[in-house]
N, C-alpha and C positions, 0 to 999 in steps of 0.2 A: 171634247170635252179635256182629251189628252193633251190638246197645242196650247190650251188653256190655261192648263194645268204648267207645263212647262215653261210657259212665259211668264207666270208667277213664280220660279222659281227662279230664272236667270232675275228678275229685277229683283228679287229678294238678296241674292247673291251676290251681283252688283251693287247695292244699298251697302250690303254686309262688309264686304271689301274695302269701299272705301270711306267707312268710319269705325273700321277695328284698330288704330290706330290712334292713342290718344297723346299727347305730352305731359308727360309729371312732372309737377316743377319741387325740386327738391332746393334745399339749403346748408349749405356748408362754413363751416366757421374756420378760419387764420386767427391766430394771436399769435405777433409779434413780440415781443416781450426781451427788454433790456437786463433783464432779473434773470433769464436761464443762454442768455448766451447775448453776443455783439451781432445784432444779424447785419450789420452795414458792413460793405465789402470798402476799404479805402483806396481808389485806384491812383488819386491823381495830387500829390499836394495839400492832402487834407490829413489830419487826425481822428479819431473817434476814440472816446474809451468811457465806460460806464461809470454814473457817478450816483449817489445820493442827492435826492433834492426834494424835500416836503415829506420824507418817508417814503419815496419812490423811487428807483431806480430808471434813471434816465440817461438817454446818450449824447453825450456835447460833441459836438464838432470844434474843431480847430485846424484853422486856416496857417497853411506853413509860411515862412518868411519870403517866398516868392511865389505868394499865389496869386499875384496881381492880375486882370482879364480874364477870370472868372475858371479860372486852371485849376481851384479847387475842387474835387470832385468824391461823389461817394452816394456808392448806392445798396441798394436791397431788391433781388429777384429774387419774389414769394413765387414762379411759375411752377416749381416744384411741388407744395403744397397744395396745390387748387387739383379739382378732381380731375381727372383723363379722358378725353374721347369725346367728350361731349360738347353738346353749346351751354356757353354762360350766354345766363340774359343781363346780368345786373351784380354790380359790386357793390356794399356800402363801406366805406371804411370810417372808422370812429380814430381820430388821431390826435394826441396833445402833443403841440406845437410853440415852440420859444424863439423869437427873430431878431434879434438885434440890427439897432442902426447901423452901428458900429460894425456888424460882422458884415450887412449884408450877404447874404445867403437867397437861393430860393428852392422851396420842396418842388417837387413839381413828381405827380404821379403818371405813367403811363404805360408803351408798350417797347419790353423789354425786347421782343424782335428788332426794332429798330431805333429803342432809343436805350443810352447807357451801355456803351463801347467801354474798355478798359480805358485807361490811364494812362499812367506810367511817364514811360518819357516821347506818347505822342502829346499828352499833353492837351489833351480832349475840354473845349470848354464847353459854355451853356448854347445851347441850340434849340427851337421849338420843336425838333422834331420826334414823332412818335409822341408828344406832349397831349395829357390830357385836360388836365388840370395845374396853376404852380400861379403858388404866392410866395412874397420876397419883396425886397425891398432896394431901391438902389441908393445913393445918396439923396436923394432930397424925397422922394416916393414910397409908396405901399404900390406891390402886383398885384392884381389876381386878376388871373390870368391878361395878362397885358395892360389892363386898367388901369390909373393911375388913381389911386386912394391918398387919403393923410396917412401919413406917414404915421404920426403918433396911435394912432388906432391898433395899430398891428407891428407893434415893436415893444420889444423892452416889457413882455406881459407872456404868461401860459395861457395859450388859445387852445380852445378846442372844436376841431373842423369835424362836420359830420358830411362827408363827401359821399352821393350816388352816382355811378355812374353806369350807364343806358349801353350799353354795347350794341342793342337791337337798333335804336333810332339815333346812336350818338350822340347823344344829352347828357347834360349832367343836370344835376341838382346838389347843391350845397347851403351847409349853415356854419359859421363863425362865432361865438362867442367867445367871451372873456371868461376863462375856466374857474375862476376862485368865485365868484359871482352869479355868472352863467347871464348876463348881460350878452344880447344878441350885437353884434357889431357889422354883421352882413348875411347875407340871405340872396338867392340867387334860383328861380326856375326855370328848368328846361333850358339851361344855356349851352350853345354849343361844343364842343370840343376844341381843344385849342391848336391843335394841331391832325385834325378828322381824315384826310385823306392818306395818311402812312398808319395809321393806326386799326387792327385789327382785334386785339386783347390787350388786356390791361391786367400787367404782371411786376408792376418795378415802382418803387418808391426812390426818389436819387436826393441828392443837395449838391447844388451847388456854392461856396465861397466865392469871396470876392478882395479882401481884402488881409494882408498881409501880420500876419501874428496875431492874427484877432480870433478869442471865442466866438464864432458865426452865428449856431445854430443850435438848440436842443430839439428834442425826438422824445414820448413818455410811450409806455404800451399806444402800440395798433391791431385794433379789433378790425378783420375785413370777413363781414359776410357776402357767402357768394352763393347766388338765385341761380340754379342751372336747372334745364330741359333733361329728362331721360324717358327711354323711349316706353310707352306702356300698350299692351295688348287684351282688347278685352274678349269677351268670347260671346259668341251670338249663338243663338239657338232659331235653326229658321223652319219654318211650320209652314206648309202647302199641303 
């Protein structure tokens, strides 16, 4: 009887120990608002300023006179606004973005630890290291994560981008719509990261410009919803 009682107790304790830690999913929201601060840092041959458009504050980017070859660079590192010392599973971005054909800009979401080094005299140019998602234009095409699209569909209009970054499986979902009428321009489900081998986090938005003396792009309010895990411990009562 005692032996059976001890065996039952050990099994019960083992089950409890294996089950007493559960992941609690929380959500944290970050807003980057041009109306309250110029949240982009201009690093290399680009200037940004807050302007009013359609009764909203937006950030307008201007390439310098010697900004050829992608040397205009501006970035927003939002890592300090994220929850600390926890596992972030997903981030969902809502971004209003305006790109011009003449401006030829590329907006990128990526990992600030391997992407977005400062520019200055080092002349940082566009590259895909640490990039998760990229939307922009060259002289003849719009480029969505490197794929060529019809240029007119993605330029000279305000677009609303909804992007979900899954850091667990390194996949992204996105929709791109015209902001004025909500017409769908593009959508993709479970696409691979642009540069998956270099990415461990998602902490930065950056913008590169290519044409001298050009208004290359504009960005409105950015909302970021962060889904993360928090350890939670359950209480068990063992009866024997």
